[in-house]
GULUMMAR-946540 format. One line per 4 residues: number of its first residue (from 1); their letters; for each residue x, y, z of C-alpha. Coordinates in Angstrom, 1 decimal. Layout:
REM residues N
NUM> A> X:Y:Z | ...
***
This chain:
REM residues 479
1> XXXX> 5.0:34.4:17.6 | 5.0:31.2:15.5 | 8.3:30.2:14.3 | 8.9:30.0:10.3
5> XXXX> 10.8:27.3:7.9 | 10.7:26.8:4.2 | 10.2:23.1:4.4 | 9.7:21.0:7.5
9> XXXX> 10.5:17.1:6.9 | 8.4:15.1:9.5 | 10.0:12.0:10.3 | 13.9:11.2:10.4
13> XXXX> 13.8:8.0:8.8 | 15.4:7.0:5.5 | 12.7:9.0:3.7 | 12.6:12.1:6.0
17> XXXX> 16.3:12.3:6.7 | 17.7:11.8:2.7 | 14.8:14.4:1.8 | 16.0:17.0:4.6
21> XXXX> 19.9:16.5:3.5 | 19.1:17.1:0.2 | 17.0:20.0:0.7 | 19.8:21.9:2.4
25> XXXX> 22.2:21.0:0.1 | 20.3:22.8:-2.3 | 19.8:25.9:-0.2 | 16.5:25.3:1.1
29> XXXX> 16.2:26.4:4.7 | 15.0:22.9:6.4 | 13.6:21.8:9.9 | 13.1:18.0:10.8
33> XXXX> 10.7:17.1:13.3 | 11.7:13.9:15.1 | 11.3:12.4:18.2 | 14.6:10.9:18.4
37> XXXX> 17.7:12.4:19.4 | 18.9:11.7:16.1 | 17.9:10.7:12.6 | 17.4:7.1:11.9
41> XXXX> 13.6:6.4:11.9 | 12.6:2.3:12.2 | 15.0:1.6:9.9 | 18.1:2.0:11.8
45> XXXX> 16.6:2.1:15.1 | 14.3:-1.1:15.0 | 14.5:-2.2:11.5 | 16.9:-2.9:8.9
49> XXXX> 20.2:-2.4:10.3 | 19.7:-4.2:14.1 | 18.0:-7.1:12.1 | 21.0:-7.2:9.8
53> XXXX> 23.4:-7.0:12.9 | 21.8:-10.4:14.1 | 21.5:-11.8:10.6 | 25.4:-11.9:10.3
57> XXXX> 26.0:-13.6:13.4 | 23.6:-16.4:12.4 | 25.2:-16.4:9.1 | 28.6:-16.8:10.9
61> XXXX> 26.7:-19.5:12.9 | 25.5:-21.4:9.6 | 28.6:-20.8:8.2 | 30.8:-22.4:11.1
65> XXXX> 28.5:-25.7:10.7 | 28.7:-25.6:7.0 | 32.3:-25.8:6.9 | 32.4:-29.0:8.8
69> XXXX> 31.2:-30.5:5.2 | 34.8:-29.4:3.9 | 37.0:-30.4:6.9 | 36.8:-27.7:9.4
73> XXXX> 35.2:-28.2:12.6 | 34.8:-25.1:15.3 | 32.6:-27.3:17.6 | 29.3:-25.6:19.1
77> XXXX> 29.3:-22.0:19.5 | 29.7:-19.9:22.9 | 27.3:-17.5:22.9 | 26.7:-13.9:25.1
81> XXXX> 23.9:-12.8:24.5 | 24.4:-9.6:26.5 | 27.5:-8.8:24.4 | 25.7:-9.7:20.8
85> XXXX> 22.8:-7.1:22.3 | 25.5:-4.5:22.8 | 27.2:-4.7:19.2 | 23.6:-4.7:18.0
89> XXXX> 23.3:-1.4:19.6 | 26.8:-0.5:18.9 | 26.2:-0.3:15.3 | 22.6:1.4:15.6
93> XXXX> 24.5:4.4:17.8 | 27.3:4.6:15.5 | 25.2:5.1:12.7 | 22.5:7.2:14.4
97> XXXX> 25.2:9.4:15.5 | 26.7:9.7:12.4 | 23.7:11.1:11.0 | 23.1:13.8:13.7
101> XXXX> 26.7:14.7:13.1 | 25.7:15.0:9.3 | 22.3:17.1:10.1 | 24.0:19.6:12.2
105> XXXX> 26.8:20.1:9.5 | 24.2:21.0:6.7 | 22.3:23.2:9.5 | 19.2:21.2:9.3
109> XXXX> 17.3:22.1:12.4 | 16.3:19.3:14.4 | 13.1:19.7:16.3 | 12.9:16.9:18.9
113> XXXX> 9.1:16.2:19.4 | 5.7:14.8:17.4 | 4.1:17.2:15.1 | 0.5:17.8:14.4
117> XXXX> -0.9:19.8:10.9 | -2.9:22.6:12.6 | -3.8:23.9:9.2 | -2.2:23.1:5.4
121> XXXX> 0.7:26.2:6.9 | 1.1:25.5:10.2 | 2.2:22.8:12.6 | 1.9:22.3:16.5
125> XXXX> 5.3:20.5:17.5 | 5.3:18.6:21.1 | 7.9:18.3:22.9 | 9.1:17.7:26.5
129> XXXX> 9.2:21.7:26.7 | 5.7:21.9:25.4 | 3.9:22.7:22.2 | 5.3:25.5:19.8
133> XXXX> 3.7:26.1:16.4 | 5.9:26.4:13.6 | 4.6:27.8:10.1 | 6.2:26.7:7.1
137> XXXX> 6.0:26.6:3.1 | 6.7:23.3:2.4 | 5.9:20.1:4.1 | 7.1:16.3:3.9
141> XXXX> 5.1:13.8:5.8 | 7.8:11.0:6.1 | 6.2:8.8:9.6 | 6.6:5.5:8.6
145> XXXX> 4.9:2.5:9.4 | 4.2:0.4:12.4 | 3.3:-3.7:13.3 | 0.1:-4.7:12.7
149> XXXX> -1.5:-5.4:16.5 | -4.1:-7.9:17.3 | -6.6:-6.6:19.8 | -8.1:-10.1:20.8
153> XXXX> -4.5:-11.1:22.0 | -3.7:-11.4:25.4 | -1.5:-8.4:26.8 | 1.8:-9.7:27.6
157> XXXX> 5.2:-8.8:27.9 | 5.9:-12.6:26.1 | 4.0:-11.4:23.2 | 6.5:-9.4:20.8
161> XXXX> 6.5:-7.4:17.6 | 9.4:-7.1:15.8 | 10.8:-4.1:17.4 | 10.7:-6.3:20.5
165> XXXX> 12.3:-9.1:19.0 | 14.8:-7.1:17.8 | 15.8:-6.1:21.5 | 17.2:-9.5:22.2
169> XXXX> 15.7:-9.8:25.8 | 16.5:-13.5:26.4 | 16.9:-16.4:23.4 | 13.3:-18.5:24.6
173> XXXX> 13.3:-22.4:24.2 | 10.3:-22.2:21.9 | 9.2:-19.4:19.7 | 6.3:-18.9:17.7
177> XXXX> 6.3:-16.3:14.3 | 3.2:-15.5:13.5 | 3.4:-14.7:9.7 | 5.8:-15.8:6.9
181> XXXX> 6.6:-12.9:5.6 | 10.1:-11.5:5.2 | 10.5:-10.2:8.7 | 9.3:-13.3:10.4
185> XXXX> 11.8:-15.2:8.3 | 14.3:-13.5:9.0 | 13.8:-13.3:12.8 | 13.4:-16.8:12.8
189> XXXX> 16.6:-17.4:11.3 | 18.1:-15.6:13.5 | 16.6:-17.5:17.0 | 16.7:-20.5:15.3
193> XXXX> 20.7:-19.9:14.8 | 20.9:-18.8:18.4 | 19.2:-21.9:19.8 | 15.6:-21.4:19.9
197> XXXX> 12.8:-24.1:18.8 | 11.0:-21.9:16.2 | 7.6:-22.7:14.7 | 6.6:-20.3:11.8
201> XXXX> 2.8:-20.1:11.4 | 1.6:-18.5:7.9 | -2.1:-18.2:6.9 | -1.4:-18.1:3.5
205> XXXX> -0.3:-21.5:1.5 | 3.3:-20.5:0.9 | 6.1:-18.6:2.9 | 6.3:-15.2:1.4
209> XXXX> 3.0:-14.8:-0.2 | 3.0:-13.5:-3.3 | 6.1:-14.1:-4.2 | 7.3:-16.5:-7.1
213> XXXX> 7.4:-19.9:-6.1 | 10.4:-20.9:-7.8 | 12.1:-18.0:-5.3 | 10.5:-19.3:-2.1
217> XXXX> 10.9:-23.5:-3.0 | 15.2:-23.4:-2.2 | 14.0:-21.5:1.2 | 11.4:-23.6:2.4
221> XXXX> 13.6:-26.6:1.9 | 16.4:-24.4:3.7 | 14.2:-23.2:6.9 | 13.0:-27.0:7.2
225> XXXX> 16.2:-27.9:8.4 | 16.7:-24.9:10.8 | 13.0:-24.6:12.1 | 11.0:-27.1:14.1
229> XXXX> 8.0:-26.5:12.2 | 6.7:-24.3:9.3 | 2.5:-24.1:9.5 | 0.9:-23.5:6.1
233> XXXX> -2.6:-22.2:5.8 | -3.0:-22.1:9.5 | -4.1:-19.5:12.1 | -3.7:-18.7:15.7
237> XXXX> -7.5:-19.1:16.9 | -6.4:-18.6:20.6 | -3.7:-17.8:23.0 | -4.1:-18.2:26.7
241> XXXX> -1.1:-17.1:29.2 | -0.5:-19.5:31.7 | 2.0:-18.4:33.8 | 5.7:-18.0:31.9
245> XXXX> 4.2:-20.1:29.3 | 1.8:-19.0:26.0 | -0.6:-21.8:25.2 | -1.8:-21.5:21.6
249> XXXX> -4.7:-23.3:19.9 | -3.9:-23.5:15.9 | -6.6:-24.2:13.3 | -6.0:-25.4:9.4
253> XXXX> -6.7:-28.4:7.2 | -3.1:-29.4:8.1 | -2.8:-29.1:11.9 | -1.4:-32.3:13.8
257> XXXX> -0.8:-30.9:17.0 | -3.9:-28.1:17.7 | -2.2:-27.0:21.0 | 1.3:-26.2:21.5
261> XXXX> 3.1:-24.3:24.4 | 5.8:-21.5:23.7 | 8.1:-19.3:25.5 | 7.7:-16.5:23.4
265> XXXX> 5.4:-15.5:20.4 | 6.6:-12.9:17.6 | 3.9:-11.1:16.0 | 5.1:-10.0:12.5
269> XXXX> 1.8:-9.8:10.4 | 2.6:-7.0:8.5 | 3.0:-3.1:8.9 | 0.4:0.1:8.6
273> XXXX> 1.0:3.5:7.5 | 1.2:6.2:10.9 | -1.3:8.8:10.0 | -3.0:8.7:13.6
277> XXXX> -2.2:12.2:15.3 | -1.2:13.9:12.2 | -4.1:16.1:12.3 | -4.9:15.4:8.6
281> XXXX> -8.3:16.1:8.8 | -7.0:20.0:9.3 | -5.7:20.0:5.8 | -6.8:18.6:2.7
285> XXXX> -4.6:15.6:2.4 | -6.7:12.5:1.4 | -5.8:9.1:3.0 | -6.5:6.0:0.7
289> XXXX> -9.1:3.1:1.9 | -5.8:1.3:3.0 | -4.5:4.0:5.2 | -2.2:5.3:2.7
293> XXXX> -2.1:9.2:2.0 | -3.1:9.9:-1.5 | 0.0:11.3:-3.3 | 0.5:12.2:-7.2
297> XXXX> 3.4:11.0:-9.3 | 5.5:14.1:-7.7 | 5.0:12.5:-4.2 | 2.5:15.9:-3.6
301> XXXX> -0.6:14.9:-1.5 | -3.9:16.2:-2.3 | -2.8:19.3:-0.3 | -0.7:21.3:-2.6
305> XXXX> 2.1:22.4:-0.6 | 2.4:19.0:1.6 | 4.1:16.1:0.4 | 4.3:12.4:1.9
309> XXXX> 7.3:9.9:1.0 | 7.8:6.5:1.9 | 5.7:3.8:3.8 | 3.0:6.1:4.9
313> XXXX> 2.7:6.8:0.8 | 2.1:3.1:-0.3 | 3.8:0.1:-1.1 | 6.3:-1.3:-1.3
317> XXXX> 7.4:-0.2:2.2 | 11.0:-0.6:1.4 | 13.6:2.1:2.8 | 15.5:3.0:-0.5
321> XXXX> 11.9:3.6:-2.1 | 11.5:6.2:0.6 | 14.6:8.0:-0.2 | 14.2:8.2:-4.1
325> XXXX> 10.9:9.3:-3.0 | 12.1:11.9:-0.8 | 14.5:13.2:-3.4 | 11.9:13.7:-6.1
329> XXXX> 9.9:15.3:-3.6 | 12.7:18.1:-2.7 | 13.4:18.5:-6.4 | 9.8:19.4:-7.1
333> XXXX> 10.0:21.7:-4.0 | 12.8:23.3:-5.4 | 11.3:24.1:-8.9 | 11.9:21.1:-10.5
337> XXXX> 10.0:18.6:-13.0 | 11.1:15.3:-11.2 | 8.3:12.4:-10.9 | 9.2:9.3:-9.1
341> XXXX> 8.3:6.5:-11.8 | 10.8:3.5:-11.5 | 10.7:1.0:-13.9 | 11.8:-1.7:-10.8
345> XXXX> 12.5:-1.3:-7.0 | 14.5:-3.8:-6.0 | 13.5:-5.9:-3.0 | 15.3:-8.3:-0.5
349> XXXX> 14.4:-10.9:1.9 | 17.6:-11.5:3.9 | 17.4:-15.0:4.6 | 19.6:-18.2:4.2
353> XXXX> 19.5:-18.3:1.2 | 19.4:-14.4:0.3 | 16.0:-14.2:-2.0 | 16.6:-10.7:-4.1
357> XXXX> 13.8:-9.5:-7.0 | 13.5:-6.7:-9.1 | 11.0:-5.4:-11.9 | 8.6:-7.6:-13.4
361> XXXX> 7.7:-11.0:-11.4 | 6.8:-14.3:-13.3 | 3.3:-13.6:-10.7 | 2.8:-10.3:-12.2
365> XXXX> 3.4:-11.0:-15.5 | 0.8:-13.7:-15.6 | -2.0:-11.0:-13.5 | -1.2:-8.7:-16.4
369> XXXX> -1.3:-11.4:-19.1 | 2.4:-10.0:-20.4 | 4.3:-12.4:-22.8 | 8.0:-12.7:-21.6
373> XXXX> 10.4:-15.6:-21.8 | 11.6:-17.0:-19.0 | 15.5:-17.9:-18.2 | 17.3:-19.4:-15.3
377> XXXX> 21.1:-20.2:-14.6 | 21.4:-22.9:-12.0 | 24.4:-22.0:-9.4 | 25.5:-25.6:-9.8
381> XXXX> 26.9:-24.6:-13.1 | 28.8:-21.5:-11.1 | 32.4:-22.3:-10.4 | 32.4:-19.5:-7.5
385> XXXX> 29.1:-21.0:-6.1 | 30.7:-24.4:-5.9 | 33.7:-23.2:-4.2 | 31.0:-21.2:-1.3
389> XXXX> 29.4:-25.0:-1.1 | 26.4:-23.0:-1.9 | 24.6:-24.2:-4.7 | 21.6:-26.2:-3.3
393> XXXX> 18.6:-24.5:-5.1 | 20.3:-21.3:-5.7 | 19.8:-20.0:-9.3 | 19.4:-16.3:-10.9
397> XXXX> 16.6:-15.5:-12.9 | 15.9:-13.0:-16.0 | 12.1:-11.9:-17.5 | 13.1:-11.1:-21.0
401> XXXX> 10.8:-9.6:-23.5 | 10.7:-12.6:-26.1 | 9.9:-9.8:-29.0 | 13.2:-7.6:-28.7
405> XXXX> 15.3:-9.3:-25.5 | 14.7:-6.4:-23.3 | 15.4:-7.3:-19.7 | 12.1:-6.9:-17.9
409> XXXX> 12.8:-8.5:-14.7 | 15.1:-10.5:-12.7 | 15.6:-12.4:-9.4 | 18.4:-14.0:-7.6
413> XXXX> 18.4:-17.2:-4.6 | 21.7:-17.4:-3.0 | 24.5:-15.6:-0.9 | 24.9:-11.9:-2.1
417> XXXX> 22.1:-11.9:-4.3 | 20.9:-8.8:-2.4 | 24.5:-7.0:-3.5 | 23.9:-8.6:-7.0
421> XXXX> 20.3:-7.3:-7.9 | 21.6:-4.0:-8.5 | 22.9:-4.8:-12.1 | 19.7:-6.2:-13.0
425> XXXX> 17.8:-3.3:-11.6 | 20.2:-1.2:-13.6 | 19.4:-3.3:-16.8 | 16.0:-2.6:-16.5
429> XXXX> 16.3:1.1:-15.9 | 18.6:1.8:-19.2 | 16.2:-0.5:-21.1 | 18.9:-3.1:-21.6
433> XXXX> 18.6:-6.5:-23.5 | 20.0:-9.6:-23.1 | 22.7:-9.3:-25.5 | 23.8:-6.2:-23.7
437> XXXX> 24.2:-8.1:-20.6 | 25.9:-10.7:-22.5 | 28.2:-9.0:-23.7 | 29.2:-7.2:-20.6
441> XXXX> 32.6:-8.5:-19.4 | 31.6:-9.7:-15.7 | 34.8:-10.8:-13.8 | 35.4:-14.7:-13.3
445> XXXX> 35.2:-16.6:-10.7 | 32.3:-14.4:-9.5 | 28.4:-15.2:-8.6 | 27.6:-11.9:-11.0
449> XXXX> 28.4:-14.1:-13.9 | 25.5:-15.6:-13.4 | 23.5:-12.8:-14.8 | 25.6:-12.7:-17.4
453> XXXX> 25.4:-16.2:-18.3 | 21.4:-15.9:-17.6 | 21.3:-13.9:-20.7 | 23.6:-16.2:-22.8
457> XXXX> 21.2:-18.5:-21.9 | 17.9:-16.8:-23.3 | 20.2:-16.1:-26.6 | 21.2:-20.0:-26.6
461> XXXX> 24.8:-19.8:-26.1 | 25.5:-20.1:-22.0 | 29.4:-21.4:-22.1 | 28.7:-23.5:-18.8
465> XXXX> 25.1:-24.9:-19.4 | 23.8:-26.1:-22.9 | 20.7:-24.9:-24.5 | 20.3:-25.7:-28.1
469> XXXX> 19.7:-22.6:-30.5 | 16.7:-21.5:-31.5 | 15.9:-21.8:-35.1 | 15.6:-18.8:-37.0
473> XXXX> 12.3:-18.1:-38.1 | 11.5:-18.5:-42.0 | 10.9:-14.8:-42.5 | 14.3:-13.8:-40.4
477> XXX> 16.3:-16.5:-42.3 | 15.1:-15.3:-45.4 | 13.8:-19.0:-46.2
***
């Protein structure tokens, strides 16, 4: 006889476990189907958390080198790869173990296995013990995404995806990173700091394709000093395995050395939603042309009792977007009238310097033909940035509605950008204008002051940079 649950959540990532925990808090009998021993998903096991642990190690190395500029020398770092890998794993185990404990405390039932829809109210759950049926009132699909793989590349354990790169099996002498997106650049920074000679190959004509160029430029300049080569407008035509080496042939307009040899290759050319094997064909759940599950503003699929959240439900593929969608789905299932309609979803690239942006971007404003005023505050005018020695190319930017001063978007380039972007996101969500930000007292000396001063730039009275005040229009001045 099939077991029954009010809600089943398929997938234990940041969207899935957030949904399951909220449902349990609201008194909904909840079952979580997850193949691992504890919740966490790709983010905690193979993504955000382990990569940030390694990026922190890279940042320490960079900071030590940077300290030489103001008279502190530590010498060349001694890198114990085994200990570094173990520390990274300890961080992951501590977090995922904690989530497992929270699931038990909330009495979330954990079925360890993989789920497939038998029909719109029944799941088949396959585990080591065999296959069982689970009937449900509602289901939330939170199966996430996986790296895009290229079938024409040869099979070799020296060709890695992002998961393989985070395992940190060794520090290759020469590493090729295919893809200049945020995953590729973050891992490039890590391996370069640890001593690899890193080449980045990107088919587009800029790193972080689609991102405003002014945000990318400082990062590109910094990476040129850390990486061996950055090949833009270039593709890999062929890879040949030659013993322990990988021979790569490049094609592109600016390729000066068409064939190069590498010890490892990291393929980080995007991710795709995980829907294969879910049995969606046994339901009315519809998938878009790009492979995402079609959902409405309440995260409901075209099958009324089934919801989908996170990477599997569409861009942007970000953990915090998944968590919020999970909460919306549960609130709807609980009888609420919630909808997922954020004005801004922040994005962070944890490189050196960090890049963070939220809300409307300049690229998007041009696509929409939306009139905006863009104001920037250079960190060279920030006392706190100067004390950190972090001013090269770093700045804070606001996109402001020129008619009423409302904050529409914003970005930061520099250390701590990922932490500070939340202030601009809150300003957008609350409908704040530039005067609100300018009148909010920010602690001194901090980098957060650059947000306040950016707003002051728009108003024409930034304390630390001079910008002539706009002349009032005849109508407003009464002339």
